[in-house]
C-alpha positions in Angstrom: 65.0 -132.7 43.1 65.5 -131.5 46.6 61.9 -132.4 47.4 62.2 -135.8 45.9 65.4 -136.5 47.9 63.9 -135.4 51.2 60.7 -137.3 50.7 62.7 -140.4 49.6 64.8 -140.1 52.8 61.6 -140.2 54.9 60.1 -143.1 52.9 63.1 -145.3 52.9 63.7 -145.0 56.6 59.9 -145.4 57.3 59.9 -148.7 55.3 63.1 -150.2 56.7 62.3 -149.2 60.3 61.2 -152.1 62.5 58.0 -152.0 64.5 58.6 -150.6 68.0 56.8 -150.4 71.2 56.2 -146.7 71.5 55.9 -143.7 69.2 55.6 -140.0 69.4 51.9 -140.7 68.9 50.9 -142.2 72.2 49.6 -145.7 71.6 46.2 -147.1 72.4 45.4 -147.6 76.1 48.7 -146.1 77.2 47.2 -143.2 79.2 45.0 -143.5 82.3 41.3 -143.1 81.4 40.8 -139.8 83.3 43.7 -138.2 81.6 42.6 -139.4 78.2 39.2 -137.7 78.8 40.8 -134.5 80.0 42.9 -134.2 76.8 39.9 -135.0 74.7 38.0 -132.2 76.4 40.9 -129.8 76.0 41.1 -130.4 72.2 37.4 -130.2 71.5 37.0 -126.3 71.5 39.9 -125.9 69.0 38.3 -128.5 66.7 34.9 -126.8 66.9 36.5 -123.5 65.9 38.5 -125.2 63.1 35.4 -126.9 61.6 33.6 -123.6 61.6 36.5 -121.9 59.8 36.8 -124.6 57.2 33.1 -124.3 56.4 33.4 -120.6 56.1 36.6 -120.8 54.0 35.1 -123.3 51.5 31.8 -121.5 51.3 33.7 -118.4 50.0 36.6 -120.1 48.3 35.7 -123.6 47.2 38.7 -123.7 44.9 41.0 -123.9 47.9 39.9 -127.5 48.6 42.9 -128.7 46.7 45.4 -126.9 48.9 43.5 -128.0 52.0 43.8 -131.6 50.8 47.4 -131.1 50.1 48.1 -129.8 53.6 46.2 -132.8 55.1 48.2 -135.3 52.9 51.4 -133.6 53.9 50.6 -134.2 57.6 49.5 -137.8 56.9 52.6 -138.8 55.1 55.1 -137.2 57.4 53.5 -138.2 60.7 52.9 -141.8 59.5 56.7 -142.4 59.2 58.0 -144.0 62.3 61.8 -143.7 62.8 63.6 -145.6 65.6 64.7 -143.7 68.6 66.5 -145.0 71.7 65.1 -147.4 74.4 62.5 -148.9 72.0 60.6 -145.7 71.0 60.2 -144.0 67.7 59.9 -140.5 66.4 58.5 -138.8 63.3 58.0 -135.4 61.6 54.5 -133.9 62.0 53.8 -131.7 58.9 51.6 -129.3 60.9 53.8 -126.3 60.5 53.0 -125.8 56.8 49.2 -126.1 57.3 49.3 -123.7 60.2 51.0 -121.1 58.0 48.6 -121.6 55.2 45.3 -121.9 57.0 45.9 -121.0 60.7 46.2 -123.2 63.8 42.5 -124.0 64.2 42.1 -125.4 60.7 45.4 -127.3 61.2 44.1 -128.9 64.4 41.1 -130.3 62.4 43.4 -131.7 59.7 45.6 -133.2 62.3 42.7 -134.8 64.1 41.4 -136.4 60.9 44.9 -137.7 60.0 45.4 -139.1 63.5 42.0 -140.8 63.4 42.8 -142.5 60.1 46.2 -143.5 61.3 44.8 -145.1 64.5 42.2 -147.0 62.5 44.3 -148.0 59.5 47.9 -148.1 60.6 47.6 -148.9 64.3 49.6 -145.7 64.8 48.4 -143.9 67.9 45.0 -144.9 69.2 41.4 -144.0 69.7 41.6 -143.6 73.5 44.7 -141.4 73.1 43.3 -139.5 70.1 42.6 -136.4 72.1 46.1 -136.3 73.7 47.8 -136.9 70.3 45.6 -134.3 68.6 46.3 -131.8 71.3 50.1 -132.3 71.1 50.4 -132.2 67.3 47.3 -130.4 66.1 46.9 -127.7 68.8 50.3 -127.2 70.5 52.4 -127.8 67.4 50.1 -125.8 65.1 49.7 -122.8 67.5 53.5 -122.6 68.1 54.2 -122.9 64.4 51.7 -120.2 63.5 53.0 -117.9 66.3 56.6 -118.3 65.2 55.7 -117.5 61.6 53.9 -114.4 62.7 56.8 -113.2 64.9 59.4 -114.0 62.3 57.5 -112.0 59.7 57.1 -109.1 62.1 60.8 -108.9 62.8 61.6 -108.8 59.1 62.9 -112.3 58.5 62.5 -113.7 55.0 59.4 -115.7 54.2 61.3 -118.9 53.6 63.2 -118.6 56.9 59.9 -117.9 58.7 58.4 -121.1 57.3 61.5 -123.1 58.2 61.4 -121.9 61.8 57.6 -122.4 62.0 57.8 -126.0 60.8 60.9 -126.9 62.9 59.7 -125.3 66.2 56.2 -126.6 65.7 57.6 -130.1 65.5 59.7 -129.5 68.6 56.6 -128.2 70.5 54.7 -131.4 69.7 57.6 -133.4 71.1 57.8 -131.3 74.2 54.0 -131.6 74.9 54.0 -135.4 74.2 56.8 -135.9 76.7 54.8 -133.9 79.3 51.7 -135.9 78.7 53.7 -139.1 79.3 55.4 -137.7 82.3 52.0 -136.8 83.8 50.8 -140.3 83.2 53.9 -142.0 84.5 55.8 -139.8 87.0 59.1 -141.1 88.3 58.9 -143.0 91.6 61.6 -140.8 93.0 61.9 -137.6 91.1 58.2 -137.2 90.2 57.0 -135.4 87.1 60.2 -133.5 86.2 62.5 -136.6 86.4 60.0 -138.4 84.2 59.8 -135.4 81.8 63.6 -135.4 81.4 63.6 -139.1 80.7 60.9 -138.9 78.0 62.6 -135.8 76.5 65.9 -137.8 76.2 64.0 -140.7 74.6 62.8 -138.5 71.7 65.7 -136.0 71.4 68.2 -138.0 69.4 65.9 -138.5 66.4 63.3 -135.7 66.9 65.7 -132.8 66.9 67.2 -133.5 63.4 63.9 -134.7 62.1 62.4 -131.3 62.9 65.2 -129.6 60.9 64.5 -131.9 58.0 60.8 -131.1 58.2 61.6 -127.4 58.1 63.6 -127.8 55.0 61.0 -129.9 53.3 58.3 -127.4 54.2 60.2 -124.7 52.5 60.7 -126.9 49.4 56.9 -127.5 49.3 56.2 -123.8 49.8 58.6 -123.0 46.9 56.6 -125.4 44.7 53.4 -123.8 45.6 54.9 -120.4 44.7 55.8 -121.7 41.3 52.3 -122.9 40.7 51.0 -119.5 41.7 53.3 -117.9 39.1 51.7 -120.2 36.5 48.2 -119.0 37.6 47.2 -122.5 38.8 46.7 -121.5 42.5 46.3 -118.3 44.4 48.8 -117.4 47.1 46.1 -115.7 49.2 48.2 -116.1 52.4 50.9 -114.0 50.8 48.4 -111.1 50.5 47.3 -111.6 54.1 50.9 -111.4 55.2 51.6 -108.2 53.2 48.5 -106.5 54.6 49.5 -107.4 58.2 
């Protein structure tokens, strides 16, 4: 019931939210061409590593396609929901924290890249020229922060559920921090430069993104609990639990 309620919350707001000018996905043509190329170059090595790891994973464990697809669908649904923010922008959860915990940040970057490509083509959410920047912010920065937070939380003895909550929440915040930086680099303030622009873009996202990240953390824990129940029924294998116990 908790999962249904949280998903319903995101869906209702996503449906009633009006179309807005900007989103946490940077829209098509919004970045200077040279910066768009730089972000694309920056994300390419992570995607290459992720593709290689997915191939290796499925070659050894083809049964894990279902969980891989679930992780991608989770990213797609959450990151497609645009919720109004201030000054004509919008925010959304990302969903990358859970996939980073389950498969690692490199695989999560590939899933994010695929999701962002489909959203740009089918939903006009984000863009093709800004695909590299959006994938870097969500699929690389967000995923690596989430994965690192999960590892640290487990090392210091926090419960698994709390570790997942923190990973999803802070991974979402990391995406928002990087996106604000990308926009500030592209559009520095005429007086205060980069830092003044960075503070402005942070404030644009903060009112909605901070509570959204908390909601995403809770939903990620709920989904994880569901996966745990399926594991108890023998329908899936919690291989990541064994990896954590052996760490």
